[in-house]
N, C-alpha and C positions, 0 to 999 in steps of 0.2 A: 502494501498500499504506500503510497507516495506522499509527501509532508502535507503537499496543496489537503489532499479528500482526507486529513485526519486534523486540518488545521479547518476545515469546511463540518467537521463530525463535529468538533468542539464548538465550534461560533454555534452550533444549533442547541448544544447543551449547555448555552450561557459561559463556557471556560474561554479567560481570554490565554490567548496562545502565544502571544509577543515574552519573545526570548527564550522561548522552552524547546528542548532537543525534542527528537521524534520518541526518544525511551518515556521524558513524565509527561508528555504532552498525550501516552496513549493511556500511560498509567493514572492522570486525571481521568480524564474519558470513563476508565475503565468502573473508575470509583464512582462516578456519574453514576453510570450504568447499573450499579449496585454486587459489582462484581470484585474481586477483591484486585487490588494493584499490583499486580506480579509479573507483569511482562519482562519476556525472557528469562524469568528463573525456573522454566518444565524444561525437567527431564523426562522422555517420553510420552510423557502422562498429563491430561492434567483433565479436570474436571468443572473446567468451569466450561460447561456446554453452552451458553446464551452467549461469552464472550465472541464480539464480531472478531479480535485480534487472535484469538486460536488459533489458526492455521496458523498464521503468520509466526507464533511465539514459539509452536511447536517445528518448524520449518528451522528456523533459529538458531536450536538448541541444537538443531539433527542436520551434519550436513551432510548425511547421505538424500536428503532429502529438496536440498534445495536445491531452487531452478536457475540461478545465474551460472556462471560456467565463469573458473576464470580464466586469462589467457595466456596461453603458453607463450613462451620466448620461440621465436625461429632462431634454430642458428647458423651461425654466423660464417 
């Protein structure tokens, strides 16, 4: 999820996003939505099924599930 989408969600919940990192903002959104402010701390499992950041969080801590590929350097 891009920062612009997160800011939009925060604004809809009445959260000021100015000067906050992505993680800080996500944690505030989690609290406002009635979830734990635990983004980035899950290890293989999360019981917060209503959290809109659940999938992102689980993928963050599981390198095998990441969708982004690292660029390999070409040999000289």
